[in-house]
C-alpha positions in Angstrom: 5.7 0.9 6.5 4.3 -2.1 4.7 3.8 -2.0 0.9 1.2 -4.8 0.8 -2.1 -3.3 -0.5 -5.4 -4.9 0.5 -8.7 -4.2 -1.4 -11.2 -1.9 0.2 -13.6 -4.8 0.5 -11.9 -8.1 1.0 -13.8 -11.1 -0.4 -14.6 -14.0 1.9 -12.0 -16.9 2.1 -14.6 -19.1 0.3 -14.9 -16.6 -2.6 -11.1 -16.4 -2.8 -10.8 -20.2 -2.9 -13.4 -20.5 -5.6 -11.4 -18.0 -7.7 -8.2 -19.8 -7.1 -9.7 -23.2 -7.9 -11.2 -21.9 -11.1 -7.8 -20.4 -12.1 -6.2 -23.9 -11.7 -8.9 -25.7 -13.8 -8.9 -24.0 -17.2 -6.8 -25.0 -20.2 -3.9 -23.2 -18.6 -3.3 -21.7 -15.2 -4.6 -18.1 -14.9 -1.6 -16.6 -13.1 -3.2 -13.2 -13.1 -5.9 -14.4 -10.8 -3.4 -15.9 -8.4 -1.5 -12.7 -8.2 -4.7 -10.6 -7.7 -5.9 -12.9 -4.9 -2.8 -13.9 -3.0 -0.8 -10.8 -3.7 -3.4 -8.6 -2.0 -4.0 -10.7 1.2 -2.2 -10.4 4.5 -0.8 -13.4 6.5 -4.0 -13.9 8.5 -6.1 -13.8 5.4 -3.8 -16.2 3.5 -4.0 -18.6 6.5 -7.8 -18.6 6.3 -7.6 -19.1 2.5 -5.4 -22.2 3.0 -7.7 -23.6 5.7 -10.9 -23.0 3.7 -9.3 -24.4 0.5 -8.6 -27.7 2.3 -12.1 -27.7 3.8 -13.8 -27.1 0.4 -11.7 -29.4 -1.8 -9.8 -31.7 0.6 -6.6 -30.5 -1.1 -3.6 -28.5 0.0 -3.4 -25.1 -1.6 0.3 -25.1 -1.4 0.5 -28.5 -3.2 -1.8 -27.2 -5.9 0.4 -24.1 -6.4 3.4 -26.5 -6.7 1.6 -28.4 -9.4 0.4 -25.3 -11.3 3.3 -22.9 -11.1 7.0 -23.1 -11.9 10.2 -21.1 -11.9 10.9 -18.1 -9.8 7.3 -17.0 -9.9 6.1 -20.3 -8.4 8.8 -20.2 -5.7 7.8 -16.6 -4.8 4.1 -17.3 -4.6 4.5 -20.4 -2.5 6.9 -18.7 -0.1 4.4 -15.9 0.3 1.5 -18.3 0.8 3.1 -20.0 3.9 2.6 -18.6 7.4 5.5 -16.3 8.1 7.0 -18.6 10.9 6.9 -21.7 8.6 8.2 -19.7 5.7 11.2 -18.6 7.7 11.7 -22.1 9.1 11.9 -23.4 5.5 14.3 -20.6 4.5 16.5 -21.4 7.4 16.5 -25.1 6.6 17.3 -24.5 2.9 20.2 -22.3 4.0 21.6 -24.8 6.5 21.3 -27.7 4.0 22.6 -26.0 1.0 26.0 -27.2 -0.4 27.4 -23.7 -0.1 27.2 -22.0 3.3 28.6 -18.6 2.7 27.2 -15.2 3.8 24.3 -15.4 1.3 23.0 -18.5 3.0 23.9 -17.9 6.6 22.7 -14.3 6.8 19.1 -15.8 6.6 19.6 -17.1 10.1 20.7 -13.7 11.3 17.7 -12.0 9.7 15.4 -14.4 11.5 17.1 -13.7 14.8 17.2 -9.9 14.6 15.1 -8.4 11.8 11.8 -9.4 13.4 10.4 -9.4 16.9 11.5 -12.0 19.6 8.0 -13.6 19.4 8.5 -14.4 15.7 11.9 -16.0 16.5 10.2 -18.3 18.9 7.4 -19.1 16.4 10.1 -19.9 13.8 11.9 -22.3 16.2 8.6 -24.1 16.9 7.7 -24.3 13.3 11.2 -25.6 12.5 11.0 -28.4 15.1 7.5 -29.4 13.9 8.4 -29.4 10.2 11.9 -30.9 10.3 11.9 -33.1 13.5 14.9 -31.4 15.0 15.6 -28.0 16.5 17.0 -25.1 14.6 20.0 -25.1 17.0 20.6 -28.8 16.3 20.7 -28.2 12.6 23.1 -25.3 13.0 25.4 -27.5 15.0 25.2 -30.3 12.4 25.8 -28.1 9.4 27.9 -25.0 10.3 31.5 -25.1 11.4 33.0 -23.3 14.4 33.2 -20.5 15.3 30.3 -19.4 13.1 28.2 -22.2 14.7 28.8 -20.7 18.2 27.6 -17.3 17.1 24.5 -18.5 15.2 23.4 -20.9 18.0 23.6 -18.0 20.5 21.7 -15.6 18.3 18.7 -17.9 17.8 18.7 -19.4 21.3 18.0 -16.3 23.4 14.8 -14.4 24.0 15.5 -10.7 24.0 13.2 -8.3 25.8 11.2 -6.4 23.2 10.3 -3.2 25.1 12.1 0.1 24.7 14.2 -0.2 27.8 17.7 1.3 27.8 20.4 1.6 30.6 23.0 4.1 29.4 25.6 3.1 32.1 25.4 -0.5 30.9 25.6 0.6 27.3 28.8 2.6 28.0 30.3 -0.3 29.9 29.5 -2.9 27.2 30.7 -0.6 24.4 34.1 -0.7 26.2 34.0 -4.5 26.4 33.1 -4.7 22.7 36.0 -2.4 21.8 38.5 -4.4 23.7 37.3 -7.7 22.2 37.3 -6.3 18.6 40.8 -4.8 19.2 42.1 -8.3 19.8 40.2 -9.6 16.8 38.6 -12.4 18.9 35.2 -12.1 17.3 33.9 -15.3 18.8 34.7 -14.1 22.3 32.1 -14.9 24.9 31.6 -11.2 25.9 30.8 -10.2 22.3 28.4 -13.1 21.7 26.7 -12.6 25.1 26.0 -8.9 24.5 24.7 -9.4 21.0 22.5 -12.4 21.8 20.9 -11.2 25.0 20.4 -7.4 24.9 17.3 -6.0 23.4 17.8 -4.0 20.2 17.2 -0.6 21.8 19.9 -1.3 24.4 22.3 -2.5 21.6 21.6 0.6 19.5 22.6 2.7 22.6 25.7 0.6 23.0 26.7 1.1 19.4 26.1 4.8 19.7 28.5 5.0 22.7 31.0 2.8 20.8 31.2 5.3 17.9 31.2 8.3 20.1 33.9 7.0 22.4 36.2 5.3 19.9 35.7 7.3 16.7 34.4 4.6 14.4 31.3 2.5 14.1 31.4 -1.1 15.4 30.7 -2.6 12.0 33.7 -0.6 10.5 36.0 -1.9 13.2 34.8 -5.5 12.6 35.4 -5.1 8.9 39.0 -4.2 9.7 39.4 -7.6 11.3 39.0 -9.3 7.9 36.6 -10.4 5.2 35.7 -13.9 6.3 32.2 -15.3 6.9 32.4 -14.6 10.6 33.1 -10.9 10.1 30.3 -10.7 7.5 27.9 -12.5 9.8 28.5 -10.0 12.6 28.2 -7.1 10.2 24.8 -8.4 9.1 23.8 -8.8 12.8 24.7 -5.2 13.5 22.9 -3.8 10.5 19.8 -5.8 11.4 19.9 -4.4 14.9 20.6 -0.8 13.9 18.5 -0.6 10.7 16.9 -3.7 9.1 15.9 -1.6 6.1 19.6 -0.8 5.5 20.4 -4.6 5.4 17.5 -5.5 3.1 18.2 -2.7 0.8 21.7 -4.0 0.4 20.4 -7.6 -0.1 18.2 -6.4 -3.0 21.1 -4.3 -4.5 23.5 -7.2 -4.3 20.9 -9.5 -5.9 20.5 -7.3 -8.9 24.0 -5.9 -9.6 26.5 -7.9 -11.7 25.9 -10.6 -14.3 22.5 -12.3 -13.7 20.0 -11.9 -10.9 20.1 -13.7 -7.6 16.3 -14.4 -7.6 16.4 -16.3 -4.3 17.7 -13.3 -2.4 15.5 -10.9 -4.2 12.4 -13.0 -3.6 13.3 -13.4 0.1 13.8 -9.8 0.7 10.6 -8.7 -0.8 8.4 -11.5 0.4 9.6 -11.3 4.0 9.5 -7.5 4.3 6.4 -6.6 2.3 4.1 -6.8 5.4 6.7 -5.2 7.7 8.9 -2.4 6.6 9.3 -2.4 2.8 8.5 1.3 2.6 11.6 2.0 4.7 13.6 -0.4 2.6 12.5 1.5 -0.5 13.6 4.8 1.1 16.9 3.4 2.1 17.5 1.9 -1.4 16.8 5.3 -3.0 19.0 7.2 -0.6 21.9 4.7 -1.1 21.7 4.0 -4.8 20.1 7.2 -6.2 17.5 5.1 -8.0 14.2 3.7 -7.0 13.9 0.1 -5.8 10.8 -0.2 -8.0 12.8 0.7 -11.1 15.6 -1.6 -10.1 13.3 -4.6 -9.6 11.2 -3.8 -12.7 14.4 -3.6 -14.8 15.8 -6.9 -13.7 12.8 -9.2 -13.7 10.1 -10.1 -16.2 6.8 -11.9 -16.7 4.6 -13.2 -13.9 7.5 -13.1 -11.5 7.9 -9.4 -12.1 4.2 -8.8 -11.8 4.0 -10.6 -8.5 7.0 -8.8 -6.9 5.7 -5.4 -8.1 2.3 -6.3 -6.5 4.0 -7.0 -3.2 5.8 -3.7 -3.6 2.4 -2.0 -3.9 2.9 -0.9 -7.5 0.5 -3.2 -9.2 -3.1 -2.9 -8.0 
């Protein structure tokens, strides 16, 4: 499922740190070494590299990467180097404190709530409080207007059971509740928010299945009929992340590439956050939907060290 490729024999953290330090100290930075080291290490290994680097040189690896790298390549490498919970906490903070808070920004909060396991959401909330001296919920309340605020706070505040437990009678009953709410276009209704924020993903998939079977259209299609505002789009992202995270991230990548110019922030986020999880599924979904490979799309829309790093995370560059 992951596209990240590790070497058959992984060097020790000390050896990796020595290679990175040497890459920083020449006449120019050796970006290729940075890609070959960090681009082929998993989260646990990158954590040990950061810790060992500080022990050896009394310096922060992330700070040195900031000093040595620039542009989209630097942003991608630094984002990758963070622990996943801190990385997502920083992504959430950037989204909440950006001048524009449309779907491109706020969908990051939904991804954190639904596209990873419940334990990860808790770790992100802890990292957020530690790093920014306030809770994720507080920042949502301070920066996002109602009714979107109400939905996002509920999504990130709950702890959903993560085992594959499904009650079909509840699913059928709650599909009916969702249908009645959506029919009235009250998308911030307590019933809708409660169901989406508390039920585990397996239960919700069963509910969505009953919804389509009983009412003839999918729940995201019916929500789309309510309008094209940010609230409708937020709920669509939530449903896609519940039903099929790979479908959502394939769409994020497609949207980042099409049109005039590339949305490097969205492209980087999608690849960096999913390379260790389900990027193989994202690639499959991208091919099925767009009739072209994700690798070719990324390769054709990026260049230089940034391209090399993304292609490394996609498992193309060895």
